[in-house]
ZAFIBA-618031 format. One record per atom (N, C-alpha, C, CB): x, y, z; residue in one letter. Coordinates in pm, whole numbers, padded with zeros to 5 digits, always signed. Glycine has a CB too. Layout:
N
XYZA
...
This chain:
100
+07602+05077+12202M
+07643+05139+12326M
+07777+05078+12366M
+07535+05120+12437M
+07877+05162+12387T
+08010+05109+12412T
+08040+05085+12558T
+08110+05201+12356T
+07994+05163+12648G
+08028+05141+12789G
+07921+05195+12879G
+08160+05205+12822G
+07903+05128+12989Y
+07806+05173+13085Y
+07839+05113+13220Y
+07663+05136+13042Y
+07786+05172+13324L
+07801+05119+13459L
+07675+05043+13492L
+07828+05233+13563L
+07689+04916+13518K
+07574+04831+13546K
+07530+04850+13692K
+07609+04682+13519K
+07401+04876+13715P
+07354+04891+13853P
+07367+04760+13929P
+07208+04940+13854P
+07386+04770+14058Y
+07397+04652+14142Y
+07259+04594+14168Y
+07466+04686+14275Y
+07250+04463+14179R
+07125+04400+14221R
+07105+04424+14370R
+07126+04248+14189R
+07213+04429+14444S
+07208+04461+14587S
+07341+04522+14626S
+07176+04333+14673S
+07347+04578+14744Y
+07470+04638+14793Y
+07540+04545+14891Y
+07441+04773+14860Y
+07549+04418+14858V
+07619+04323+14942V
+07758+04302+14883V
+07540+04189+14954V
+07855+04370+14939F
+07994+04353+14898F
+08081+04381+15018F
+08030+04446+14778F
+08206+04337+15010R
+08300+04357+15120R
+08398+04466+15080R
+08375+04225+15155R
+08429+04550+15174G
+08524+04657+15146G
+08459+04772+15072G
+08640+04603+15065G
+08532+04827+14977K
+08487+04947+14907K
+08388+04916+14796K
+08606+05019+14849K
+08299+05012+14774D
+08200+05004+14667D
+08274+04990+14533D
+08107+05130+14667D
+08233+04899+14448P
+08300+04881+14318P
+08302+05006+14230P
+08234+04770+14242P
+08211+05100+14252V
+08211+05222+14170V
+08340+05301+14192V
+08088+05309+14202V
+08403+05284+14308I
+08530+05352+14334I
+08636+05306+14235I
+08576+05326+14479I
+08644+05177+14211D
+08741+05125+14113D
+08710+05173+13973D
+08744+04973+14115D
+08581+05180+13940I
+08541+05227+13808I
+08583+05372+13788I
+08388+05214+13790I
+08562+05456+13889L
+08601+05596+13877L
+08753+05613+13878L
+08539+05678+13990L
+08823+05533+13956R
+08969+05540+13956R
+09022+05514+13815R
+09030+05438+14058R
+08967+05412+13751T
+09008+05378+13615T
+08971+05490+13517T
+08943+05246+13571T
+08852+05547+13532A
+08808+05655+13443A
+08898+05777+13457A
+08663+05694+13473A
+08937+05810+13579I
+09027+05924+13600I
+09164+05895+13537I
+09042+05955+13752I
+09215+05775+13560K
+09344+05739+13502K
+09339+05745+13350K
+09386+05598+13549K
+09233+05690+13292D
+09218+05691+13146D
+09206+05832+13089D
+09097+05608+13105D
+09149+05924+13169S
+09131+06061+13121S
+09261+06139+13116S
+09032+06134+13210S
+09359+06095+13195G
+09486+06167+13201G
+09481+06289+13289G
+09528+06207+13064G
+09368+06311+13357K
+09353+06427+13444K
+09409+06398+13582K
+09205+06469+13455K
+09458+06503+13647S
+09503+06491+13786S
+09382+06499+13878S
+09608+06601+13821S
+09400+06457+14002Y
+09291+06470+14100Y
+09250+06616+14115Y
+09333+06411+14237Y
+09347+06707+14109Q
+09316+06849+14122Q
+09229+06898+14006Q
+09446+06931+14129Q
+09260+06854+13885E
+09178+06893+13769E
+09036+06838+13782E
+09242+06842+13638E
+09024+06713+13825V
+08891+06654+13844V
+08817+06729+13953V
+08903+06504+13881V
+08886+06764+14061A
+08824+06838+14171A
+08775+06975+14123A
+08923+06856+14288A
+08857+07044+14046D
+08819+07176+13996D
+08697+07169+13904D
+08937+07240+13921D
+08691+07066+13821E
+08582+07054+13724E
+08454+06998+13785E
+08625+06968+13610E
+08467+06916+13888S
+08350+06849+13946S
+08295+06918+14070S
+08384+06707+13981S
+08379+06996+14137G
+08337+07056+14264G
+08354+06960+14382G
+08193+07101+14255G
+08410+06843+14358V
+08435+06745+14464V
+08579+06765+14511V
+08411+06597+14413V
+08599+06778+14641A
+08730+06808+14697A
+08833+06699+14667A
+08719+06828+14847A
+08959+06740+14653V
+09068+06645+14632V
+09074+06548+14749V
+09203+06720+14616V
+09049+06596+14870G
+09050+06509+14988G
+08946+06399+14979G
+09027+06591+15113G
+08831+06432+14921T
+08726+06332+14902T
+08773+06224+14806T
+08597+06397+14849T
+08836+06266+14696L
+08888+06168+14599L
+08994+06079+14665L
+08949+06241+14476L
+09083+06140+14742S
+09186+06062+14811S
+09125+05963+14909S
+09282+06156+14886S
+09019+06007+14978N
+08953+05916+15072N
+08885+05800+15000N
+08850+05993+15155N
+08834+05824+14880W
+08774+05715+14802W
+08880+05613+14764W
+08706+05770+14675W
+08990+05661+14707F
+09087+05572+14644F
+09188+05512+14740F
+09158+05646+14539F
+09223+05583+14846S
+09324+05528+14938S
+09291+05553+15084S
+09459+05586+14907S
+09175+05607+15111G
+09137+05638+15248G
+09024+05551+15300G
+09097+05781+15258G
+08954+05601+15401P
+08855+05520+15470P
+08718+05510+15404P
+08837+05572+15605P
+08689+05595+15305T
+08555+05594+15246T
+08528+05463+15174T
+08538+05712+15149T
+08418+05398+15211E
+08379+05273+15147E
+08259+05289+15055E
+08349+05168+15252E
+08170+05381+15089R
+08048+05401+15010R
+08025+05550+14986R
+07925+05338+15081R
+08075+05600+14874P
+08059+05744+14847P
+07914+05777+14811P
+08152+05787+14732P
+07878+05902+14832K
+07744+05948+14796K
+07730+05950+14644K
+07715+06089+14854K
+07610+05917+14598F
+07587+05916+14453F
+07607+06054+14393F
+07445+05866+14422F
+07569+06158+14464S
+07582+06294+14408S
+07728+06328+14378S
+07523+06397+14505S
+07820+06286+14465T
+07961+06315+14438T
+08016+06223+14330T
+08044+06302+14568T
+07974+06097+14331V
+08014+06003+14226V
+07970+06056+14090V
+07954+05862+14251V
+07846+06102+14082N
+07793+06154+13956N
+07865+06281+13911N
+07642+06182+13969N
+07897+06368+14007A
+07970+06491+13972A
+08107+06458+13911A
+07987+06580+14097A
+08176+06362+13969V
+08307+06322+13916V
+08289+06259+13778V
+08378+06223+14012V
+08192+06171+13764A
+08168+06107+13634A
+08140+06212+13526A
+08051+06008+13643A
+08056+06309+13557R
+08022+06412+13458R
+08144+06497+13422R
+07910+06501+13511R
+08232+06521+13519S
+08353+06598+13488S
+08446+06522+13394S
+08428+06635+13616S
+08428+06390+13390L
+08507+06305+13301L
+08433+06275+13171L
+08543+06174+13371L
+08322+06347+13150E
+08236+06330+13032E
+08178+06190+13025E
+08315+06360+12904E
+08140+06138+13141K
+08072+06009+13154K
+07935+06036+13215K
+08155+05908+13241K
+07844+05942+13196E
+07714+05957+13260E
+07661+05821+13301E
+07615+06025+13166E
+07578+05823+13402F
+07512+05702+13447F
+07380+05690+13373F
+07491+05703+13602F
+07352+05571+13327I
+07225+05546+13260I
+07161+05424+13324I
+07244+05526+13107I
+07030+05418+13318L
+06958+05302+13366L
+06937+05207+13249L
+06823+05342+13430L
+06965+05082+13272V
+06944+04980+13170V
+06860+04868+13229V
+07078+04926+13115V
+06785+04801+13143D
+06709+04687+13195D
+06801+04565+13200D
+06583+04658+13107D
+06749+04453+13242S
+06832+04335+13262S
+06893+04283+13133S
+06752+04226+13326S
+06841+04324+13020K
+06897+04284+12891K
+06988+04394+12834K
+06785+04251+12792K
+07021+04493+12918H
+07111+04603+12883H
+07056+04691+12773H
+07245+04548+12842H
+06924+04706+12767V
+06861+04794+12670V
+06834+04927+12739V
+06730+04731+12612V
+06882+05034+12681V
+06860+05166+12738V
+06716+05206+12718V
+06955+05270+12677V
+06651+05252+12823R
+06513+05299+12815R
+06510+05449+12835R
+06423+05227+12921R
+06457+05519+12739K
+06443+05664+12749K
+06299+05700+12720K
+06540+05738+12651K
+06241+05776+12806S
+06101+05815+12791S
+06091+05934+12697S
+06039+05849+12928S
+06012+05923+12590P
+05997+06035+12498P
+05934+06157+12565P
+05913+05994+12380P
+05848+06135+12666R
+05788+06248+12735R
+05891+06321+12820R
+05672+06203+12821R
+05981+06246+12883A
+06083+06307+12967A
+06190+06376+12884A
+06146+06202+13058A
+06217+06322+12766M
+06322+06377+12680M
+06271+06387+12537M
+06449+06291+12686M
+06185+06483+12506P
+06122+06490+12374P
+06219+06514+12260P
+06019+06597+12373P
+06341+06559+12290H
+06437+06587+12185H
+06513+06464+12138H
+06534+06691+12232H
+06492+06349+12202L
+06562+06228+12164L
+06483+06148+12061L
+06589+06142+12287L
+06555+06086+11971K
+06493+06000+11871K
+06558+05864+11879K
+06507+06059+11729K
+06486+05764+11845L
+06541+05629+11837L
+06591+05609+11696L
+06435+05521+11875L
+06720+05581+11683V
+06778+05561+11551V
+06849+05427+11550V
+06875+05676+11513V
+06853+05365+11435T
+06924+05240+11416T
+07058+05269+11354T
+06844+05142+11328T
+07163+05218+11417R
+07297+05239+11361R
+07319+05145+11246R
+07406+05218+11468R
+07373+05195+11139G
+07390+05116+11019G
+07523+05064+10994G
+07352+05190+10907G
């Protein structure tokens, strides 16, 4: 697994939520403009501006996830040892494979 967003143990931080910096970097790395991200995610350009340079400190997860998905990123749950857990009943089409 090459990259993932680690869940917080708690939401005790000062200023803006760290996920804002993660998404700012992801947008920059994608080479997309805020308008392109807005068009693909359904999240307004004004919302993005408020995250990155405005008053928003804690964005809603639904909008964060929409932006991440428009950048071909996804949030996954990992345990404390960073092992991805996927339920075969929830996702019967997934198989566990060992990379060689």
